[in-house]
C-alpha positions as CSV (number, residue, x, y, z in Angstrom):
1,M,0.0,0.0,0.0
2,Y,2.8,2.3,0.7
3,L,5.9,3.2,-1.3
4,S,9.4,2.7,0.2
5,F,9.4,3.9,3.8
6,L,11.5,6.7,5.2
7,K,15.0,5.8,6.1
8,I,15.8,7.0,9.7
9,Q,19.3,8.1,10.2
10,I,20.7,6.5,13.3
11,N,23.7,8.1,15.1
12,E,25.8,5.4,16.8
13,E,26.4,7.5,19.9
14,L,22.6,8.2,20.1
15,L,21.9,4.5,19.7
16,L,24.3,3.7,22.5
17,N,22.6,6.2,24.8
18,E,19.2,4.8,24.0
19,S,20.4,1.3,24.6
20,I,21.3,2.3,28.2
21,Q,18.0,4.0,28.5
22,W,16.0,0.9,27.3
23,S,17.8,-1.4,29.7
24,R,16.7,0.9,32.6
25,V,13.2,1.1,31.2
26,I,12.8,-2.6,30.9
27,E,14.1,-3.4,34.3
28,K,11.7,-0.9,35.8
29,K,8.6,-1.6,33.8
30,M,8.8,-5.3,33.0
31,K,7.5,-6.4,36.4
32,H,4.5,-4.0,36.1
33,A,3.7,-5.1,32.5
34,I,3.6,-8.8,33.5
35,N,2.1,-8.7,37.0
36,F,-0.7,-6.2,36.3
37,S,-1.9,-8.0,33.2
38,A,-5.5,-9.3,33.3
39,L,-5.3,-13.1,34.0
40,R,-8.7,-13.8,32.3
41,K,-7.8,-12.3,29.0
42,A,-8.4,-14.7,26.1
43,F,-5.1,-16.0,24.7
44,K,-4.1,-17.6,21.4
45,S,-3.7,-21.2,20.6
46,D,-0.1,-21.4,21.9
47,D,-1.6,-21.9,25.4
48,I,0.8,-19.4,27.0
49,S,-1.3,-17.3,29.4
50,F,-0.4,-14.5,31.6
51,V,-0.5,-16.9,34.6
52,I,2.2,-19.0,33.0
53,I,4.3,-15.9,32.1
54,Q,4.0,-14.6,35.7
55,Q,5.3,-17.8,37.2
56,A,8.1,-18.1,34.6
57,Y,9.1,-14.5,35.2
58,K,9.6,-15.1,38.9
59,T,12.0,-18.0,38.1
60,I,14.0,-16.6,35.2
61,L,13.7,-12.9,35.7
62,K,17.1,-12.0,34.2
63,I,16.4,-14.1,31.0
64,F,13.1,-12.2,30.5
65,N,14.8,-8.8,30.9
66,L,17.6,-9.8,28.5
67,M,15.2,-11.3,25.9
68,Y,12.8,-8.3,25.8
69,L,15.7,-5.8,25.8
70,N,17.1,-7.4,22.6
71,L,13.7,-7.6,21.0
72,I,13.0,-4.0,21.6
73,E,16.4,-2.6,20.7
74,N,16.5,-4.6,17.5
75,N,12.8,-3.8,16.6
76,Y,12.1,-7.5,16.2
77,R,8.7,-9.1,16.5
78,L,8.2,-12.8,15.9
79,K,6.1,-13.7,13.0
80,I,3.5,-15.3,15.2
81,W,3.1,-12.0,17.1
82,R,1.9,-10.4,13.9
83,E,-0.9,-13.0,13.4
84,D,-4.1,-11.6,14.9
85,T,-7.2,-13.7,15.5
86,R,-10.5,-11.8,16.1
87,I,-13.8,-13.5,16.9
88,I,-17.1,-11.8,16.2
89,L,-19.7,-12.3,18.9
90,K,-23.4,-11.5,19.1
91,K,-24.4,-9.2,21.9
92,S,-27.1,-10.7,24.0
93,N,-30.8,-9.6,24.0
94,K,-30.7,-7.6,20.8
95,L,-33.8,-7.5,18.6
96,N,-32.2,-7.0,15.1
97,Y,-28.9,-8.8,14.4
98,S,-28.7,-7.4,10.9
99,I,-27.2,-4.2,12.5
100,S,-23.5,-4.2,12.9
101,K,-23.6,-2.6,16.4
102,T,-25.3,-5.8,17.7
103,Y,-22.0,-7.6,17.5
104,R,-18.7,-7.1,19.2
105,I,-15.2,-8.3,18.4
106,I,-12.7,-9.9,20.8
107,T,-9.1,-10.4,20.0
108,L,-7.2,-13.5,21.0
109,L,-3.9,-12.3,22.4
110,N,-0.4,-13.5,22.2
111,C,0.5,-12.8,25.8
112,L,4.3,-12.7,25.3
113,N,3.8,-10.0,22.6
114,K,1.4,-8.1,24.8
115,V,4.1,-7.7,27.4
116,V,6.3,-5.9,24.8
117,E,3.4,-3.7,23.7
118,K,2.7,-2.7,27.4
119,I,6.4,-1.7,27.8
120,I,6.4,0.4,24.7
121,A,3.0,1.9,25.6
122,M,4.3,2.9,29.1
123,Q,7.4,4.5,27.5
124,L,5.3,6.4,24.9
125,S,3.0,7.6,27.7
126,Y,6.1,8.7,29.8
127,T,7.6,10.5,26.7
128,A,4.3,12.3,26.1
129,E,4.0,13.5,29.7
130,I,7.6,14.9,30.0
131,N,7.5,16.7,26.6
132,D,4.9,19.5,26.7
133,K,5.1,19.9,22.9
134,L,3.7,16.4,22.1
135,L,0.2,16.7,23.5
136,N,-2.2,19.6,24.0
137,F,-2.6,20.6,27.7
138,D,-6.3,19.8,27.4
139,Q,-5.8,16.3,26.0
140,M,-7.6,14.0,28.4
141,K,-8.0,10.5,26.9
142,D,-5.4,7.8,27.6
143,R,-3.4,10.0,30.0
144,K,-2.6,9.2,33.6
145,Q,-4.7,10.9,36.3
146,R,-7.0,12.4,33.7
147,S,-10.4,11.2,32.8
148,A,-13.9,12.3,31.5
149,I,-14.4,14.0,34.9
150,N,-11.4,16.3,34.2
151,A,-12.8,17.1,30.8
152,V,-16.2,18.0,32.2
153,L,-14.7,20.1,35.0
154,N,-12.7,22.0,32.3
155,L,-15.8,22.6,30.3
156,V,-17.8,23.8,33.4
157,H,-14.9,26.1,34.3
158,D,-14.9,27.7,30.8
159,V,-18.7,28.1,30.9
160,Q,-18.5,29.9,34.2
161,I,-15.8,32.2,32.9
162,M,-17.9,33.1,29.8
163,K,-21.0,33.5,31.9
164,S,-19.2,36.0,34.2
165,W,-18.1,38.0,31.2
166,E,-21.7,37.8,29.9
167,N,-20.5,36.1,26.7
168,T,-21.9,33.1,24.8
169,L,-20.0,29.9,24.7
170,I,-20.3,27.4,21.9
171,C,-19.2,23.8,22.5
172,L,-18.5,21.6,19.5
173,L,-18.1,17.8,20.1
174,L,-16.4,15.7,17.5
175,N,-15.7,12.0,17.4
176,V,-12.2,12.3,15.9
177,K,-11.4,8.6,16.2
178,E,-14.3,7.5,13.9
179,V,-13.6,10.3,11.3
180,F,-9.9,9.6,11.1
181,D,-10.0,5.7,11.3
182,H,-6.8,5.2,9.3
183,V,-3.1,5.6,10.1
184,A,-1.0,6.8,7.2
185,L,2.3,5.3,8.3
186,K,4.6,7.4,6.1
187,Q,3.1,10.6,7.4
188,L,3.1,9.4,11.0
189,I,6.9,8.7,10.8
190,K,7.5,12.2,9.4
191,I,5.6,13.7,12.3
192,L,7.5,11.6,14.9
193,I,10.9,12.6,13.4
194,R,9.8,16.3,13.4
195,L,8.8,16.0,17.1
196,K,12.3,14.5,17.8
197,I,10.9,11.2,19.3
198,S,13.6,8.7,20.1
199,V,14.9,6.5,17.3
200,N,14.0,3.3,19.2
201,L,10.4,4.4,19.6
202,I,10.1,5.5,16.0
203,N,11.5,2.3,14.7
204,W,9.3,0.2,16.9
205,I,6.1,2.1,15.8
206,K,7.2,1.7,12.2
207,Y,7.7,-2.1,12.5
208,F,4.6,-2.5,14.7
209,L,2.3,-1.1,12.0
210,Q,3.5,-3.4,9.2
211,N,3.0,-7.0,8.0
212,W,0.0,-7.9,10.1
213,V,-2.1,-11.0,9.2
214,I,-5.6,-11.3,10.5
215,D,-8.1,-14.2,10.9
216,L,-11.8,-13.6,11.5
217,A,-14.0,-16.2,13.1
218,F,-17.8,-16.0,13.2
219,D,-20.5,-18.7,13.8
220,D,-18.0,-21.6,13.9
221,K,-16.6,-20.4,10.5
222,R,-13.1,-19.1,10.1
223,Q,-12.0,-16.8,7.3
224,K,-8.7,-17.5,5.5
225,S,-5.8,-15.4,6.9
226,K,-5.5,-12.1,5.2
227,K,-2.7,-9.5,5.2
228,I,-3.7,-6.0,6.3
229,S,-1.7,-2.8,5.6
230,T,-2.2,-0.9,8.8
231,E,-3.0,-1.8,12.4
232,I,-4.7,0.7,14.7
233,S,-4.5,-0.1,18.4
């Protein structure tokens, strides 16, 4: 779907510094990523659940740290980690099942891959919080210690200010996620480079959004695996 991807220039000294940074990140966040994963999450056919991973991590902690450090630094994801199985389920007590909203989709997870994703997500979140140029101050969703309550309080505050000034306030609500439901990878990489995001994170995002294969299962029938161009998560 895309032409040749942008080549990211990697300075060896920068890469060395980031290697030290990632080792610290993994040592600090690995335990949280594994121990705070939902034990009842549906997992893939490899039968490796979070319960098994938690017990293994307690026994071979250093091996886990070393393994994930090498995977992240080398932007490597196993082929099986790029295979996504999604099951379409009917929602209960619906009158008309010809409407798409009467169904929901669950994803069978590869739990070992999910640990990597959690580590990357935590690092992205940390990067966004310490760099005030990445997110707008009023950005609420998916940020720590911010919720819908904070958004409502901000709106009420603005209404009260406009009311005290005897002005009229217009509030426009947009569902941006549904309008922009596609990730243009090439453009995303350009933006990340312009924002001076770390090379490791850019490379990981680039590789994460490529070469996904998806299976769909519905009513005991399974669709043949199909390659998709972009994954939104």
